[in-house]
C-alpha positions as CSV (number, residue, x, y, z in Angstrom):
1,M,0.0,0.0,0.0
2,H,1.5,3.3,-1.0
3,P,1.8,6.2,1.4
4,T,-1.0,8.8,1.4
5,R,-0.1,11.6,-1.1
6,D,-0.7,15.2,-0.4
7,P,-2.3,17.4,-3.1
8,D,-0.3,19.9,-5.0
9,P,-0.3,23.3,-3.2
10,V,-1.0,25.1,-6.5
11,P,-2.1,23.9,-9.9
12,L,0.9,22.9,-11.9
13,S,-0.4,24.1,-15.2
14,A,-1.1,27.6,-13.8
15,A,2.3,27.9,-12.1
16,I,4.5,26.8,-15.0
17,A,2.4,28.3,-17.8
18,S,2.5,31.8,-16.2
19,S,6.2,31.7,-15.4
20,L,7.8,30.1,-18.5
21,N,7.9,33.6,-20.2
22,R,9.8,35.2,-17.2
23,A,13.5,35.5,-17.2
24,S,15.3,32.9,-15.0
25,T,16.6,34.0,-11.6
26,P,20.4,34.6,-11.1
27,D,22.7,31.9,-9.7
28,L,23.2,32.0,-5.9
29,P,26.5,31.2,-4.2
30,P,26.9,28.0,-2.1
31,L,26.0,28.3,1.5
32,A,27.8,27.1,4.6
33,C,26.0,25.9,7.7
34,K,27.8,26.3,11.0
35,L,27.0,24.1,13.9
36,D,29.0,23.3,17.1
37,G,32.0,25.2,15.7
38,R,32.1,23.2,12.5
39,S,31.0,24.2,9.1
40,Y,28.9,21.9,6.9
41,P,28.8,22.9,3.3
42,V,25.3,23.2,1.9
43,R,25.4,23.3,-1.9
44,S,22.9,25.6,-3.6
45,V,20.4,24.0,-6.0
46,R,21.4,26.6,-8.5
47,P,24.8,25.6,-9.9
48,N,26.3,27.4,-12.8
49,H,24.0,26.1,-15.6
50,P,22.5,28.4,-18.2
51,R,18.7,28.4,-17.6
52,G,15.6,30.2,-18.7
53,R,12.9,29.7,-21.3
54,E,15.4,30.6,-24.1
55,G,17.6,27.7,-23.0
56,L,14.9,25.1,-23.7
57,L,14.7,23.4,-27.1
58,P,11.4,24.3,-28.8
59,E,10.5,20.6,-28.9
60,L,11.1,20.3,-25.1
61,L,9.2,23.4,-24.4
62,T,6.2,21.9,-26.3
63,V,6.6,18.7,-24.2
64,V,6.6,20.7,-20.9
65,R,3.5,22.6,-21.9
66,E,1.7,19.3,-22.8
67,L,2.8,17.9,-19.4
68,T,1.3,20.9,-17.5
69,K,-1.9,20.5,-19.4
70,G,-2.2,16.8,-18.6
71,I,-1.7,15.8,-22.3
72,R,1.4,13.8,-21.4
73,P,2.1,11.7,-18.3
74,W,4.7,12.3,-15.6
75,P,7.5,11.6,-14.9
76,L,9.6,13.5,-17.4
77,Y,12.8,11.4,-18.2
78,L,15.4,13.6,-19.8
79,W,18.3,11.5,-21.0
80,S,21.3,11.5,-23.4
81,P,24.1,9.0,-23.9
82,G,26.7,11.6,-23.3
83,P,27.3,14.5,-20.9
84,G,26.8,18.2,-21.4
85,T,23.6,18.2,-23.5
86,G,21.6,20.3,-21.2
87,K,19.7,17.8,-19.1
88,T,20.4,19.4,-15.7
89,S,19.9,22.9,-17.2
90,A,16.5,22.0,-18.5
91,A,15.5,20.4,-15.2
92,L,16.7,23.4,-13.2
93,T,14.7,25.7,-15.5
94,L,11.5,23.9,-14.6
95,L,12.5,24.0,-10.9
96,D,13.3,27.7,-11.1
97,H,10.0,28.7,-12.7
98,Y,7.7,26.4,-10.8
99,G,9.5,26.8,-7.5
100,S,9.4,30.6,-7.7
101,S,5.6,30.4,-8.0
102,H,5.4,28.3,-4.8
103,S,5.0,30.3,-1.6
104,G,7.1,27.8,0.4
105,Y,10.1,28.0,-2.0
106,S,13.4,29.4,-0.7
107,P,16.9,28.9,-2.2
108,D,18.5,29.2,1.3
109,V,18.1,25.6,2.2
110,S,19.9,22.3,1.3
111,E,19.2,21.1,-2.2
112,F,17.0,18.2,-1.2
113,M,14.7,20.6,0.8
114,N,14.6,22.7,-2.3
115,Y,13.1,19.8,-4.4
116,F,16.4,18.8,-6.0
117,A,18.3,15.5,-5.3
118,D,21.6,14.2,-6.6
119,F,20.9,10.6,-7.4
120,A,24.4,9.4,-6.4
121,A,24.1,11.0,-3.0
122,L,20.6,9.6,-2.1
123,P,21.8,6.8,0.3
124,D,24.2,9.2,2.1
125,V,21.6,11.9,2.5
126,F,19.1,9.5,4.0
127,R,21.7,7.8,6.2
128,S,22.7,11.2,7.6
129,A,19.1,12.2,8.1
130,D,18.4,8.9,10.0
131,K,21.2,9.8,12.4
132,G,20.2,13.4,12.8
133,R,23.3,14.6,10.9
134,H,21.6,16.3,7.9
135,Y,21.1,20.1,8.3
136,R,19.7,23.0,6.5
137,S,20.4,26.7,6.8
138,T,17.7,29.1,7.9
139,P,17.7,32.8,8.8
140,H,17.7,31.6,12.5
141,G,20.6,29.2,12.2
142,C,20.9,25.5,11.4
143,V,18.0,23.1,11.6
144,T,18.3,19.3,11.8
145,V,16.5,17.5,8.9
146,W,15.3,14.0,9.6
147,A,14.4,11.2,7.2
148,S,10.7,11.9,7.8
149,D,11.2,15.5,6.7
150,L,12.9,14.3,3.5
151,W,10.0,12.0,2.6
152,S,7.6,14.9,3.4
153,V,9.4,17.0,0.8
154,V,9.1,14.2,-1.7
155,R,5.4,13.9,-1.2
156,R,4.6,17.6,-0.9
157,A,7.0,19.2,-3.4
158,P,5.2,21.0,-6.3
159,I,7.9,19.5,-8.5
160,F,10.8,17.3,-7.7
161,V,14.1,16.8,-9.7
162,L,16.2,13.7,-9.4
163,D,19.4,14.6,-11.1
164,D,22.1,12.4,-12.8
165,M,20.7,9.0,-12.5
166,R,23.6,7.3,-14.2
167,K,25.1,3.9,-14.8
168,P,28.3,3.2,-12.7
169,S,31.6,3.8,-14.4
170,D,34.3,1.1,-14.7
171,R,35.9,2.4,-11.5
172,E,32.7,2.3,-9.5
173,Q,30.8,-0.6,-7.9
174,R,27.3,-1.4,-9.0
175,L,24.4,0.4,-7.6
176,G,23.4,-0.9,-4.2
177,D,20.1,-1.9,-2.8
178,D,19.7,1.5,-1.1
179,H,19.6,3.2,-4.5
180,Y,17.0,0.8,-5.7
181,G,14.7,1.2,-2.7
182,L,14.9,4.9,-2.5
183,F,14.4,5.4,-6.2
184,K,11.4,3.1,-6.3
185,R,9.8,4.9,-3.3
186,I,10.3,8.3,-4.9
187,L,8.7,7.0,-8.1
188,D,5.8,5.6,-6.1
189,D,5.3,8.8,-4.0
190,R,5.3,10.9,-7.2
191,V,2.9,8.8,-9.3
192,A,1.1,11.2,-11.7
193,R,2.8,14.2,-10.1
194,P,5.6,16.4,-11.4
195,L,8.9,14.5,-11.3
196,V,11.9,15.2,-13.5
197,I,14.7,12.6,-13.8
198,T,17.9,13.3,-15.7
199,S,20.0,10.4,-16.8
200,N,22.5,8.9,-19.2
201,V,20.8,5.5,-19.1
202,D,19.0,4.4,-22.3
203,P,15.5,3.3,-21.5
204,W,14.8,1.7,-24.9
205,D,15.5,-1.7,-26.3
206,P,19.0,-1.8,-27.9
207,P,19.3,-2.2,-31.7
208,G,19.2,-5.9,-32.6
209,G,17.4,-6.8,-29.5
210,G,18.5,-7.4,-25.9
211,V,17.7,-6.0,-22.5
212,P,17.6,-2.2,-22.1
213,E,20.2,-0.5,-19.9
214,L,17.5,0.8,-17.6
215,V,16.2,-2.8,-17.0
216,R,19.7,-4.1,-16.4
217,L,20.6,-1.3,-14.0
218,F,17.4,-1.8,-11.9
219,D,14.6,-4.0,-13.2
220,D,11.5,-4.0,-15.4
221,R,9.3,-2.5,-12.6
222,I,11.3,0.7,-12.4
223,A,11.8,0.8,-16.2
224,D,8.0,0.4,-16.7
225,R,7.3,3.4,-14.3
226,I,9.7,5.5,-16.4
227,V,8.8,4.6,-20.0
228,C,5.1,4.9,-19.1
229,G,5.8,8.6,-18.4
230,T,7.3,11.0,-20.9
231,V,10.8,10.2,-22.3
232,F,12.8,13.0,-24.0
233,E,16.3,12.4,-25.5
234,L,18.6,15.4,-25.7
235,T,21.1,14.9,-28.6
236,G,24.1,16.6,-29.9
237,Q,27.6,17.4,-28.7
238,S,28.5,18.6,-25.2
239,R,27.7,22.3,-24.7
240,R,30.6,22.6,-22.3
241,H,33.0,22.4,-25.3
242,G,31.1,24.9,-27.4
């Protein structure tokens, strides 16, 4: 039985449709949270990626508008075989515009509390929260974030971004069970609700037959949850070398 899902605080279509024509907000510097004489770096959700409506491909902008109108299903899976094609930039553009329309949005918190999660760091984030060692910065100082708070964010966020869901490199071990369990629960908690996943994992059957990368990395249950949503491939060379 899935956990009870909270309703969206504001209609998604109204929030994004009214904000896609606004200029993106400027980048903010990283934050540092001081507690007990020690500093805990808190990375902003706004790294140095070019964002804004002008940064979205026309085809992707059309897909986003169809998502907000309910014509296409969530989640939105942005993928490309190589790096630097604009996956994170596009996801952050959606986060900027929708988040800025949400009264509870503030950039002065840890990235997870701001509806953005680094896929590789998921197990570490939840282990730290389980032990009371995950913090966020507020105008009144540091606040401890518990695992229950993180799951509340997943359920309540107007939009949630899961960034860089990638296959392990030759130097890395395979993904552990923690990644699988956390990823599946996020997918379940965000069923039919705005969720953006960026990845370099091919969700489709390879040419000539065989098992898709996404199935081999996880299983067909997770793959089915993704391909039943909206899959968009970003092609071309890395923009970082342009």
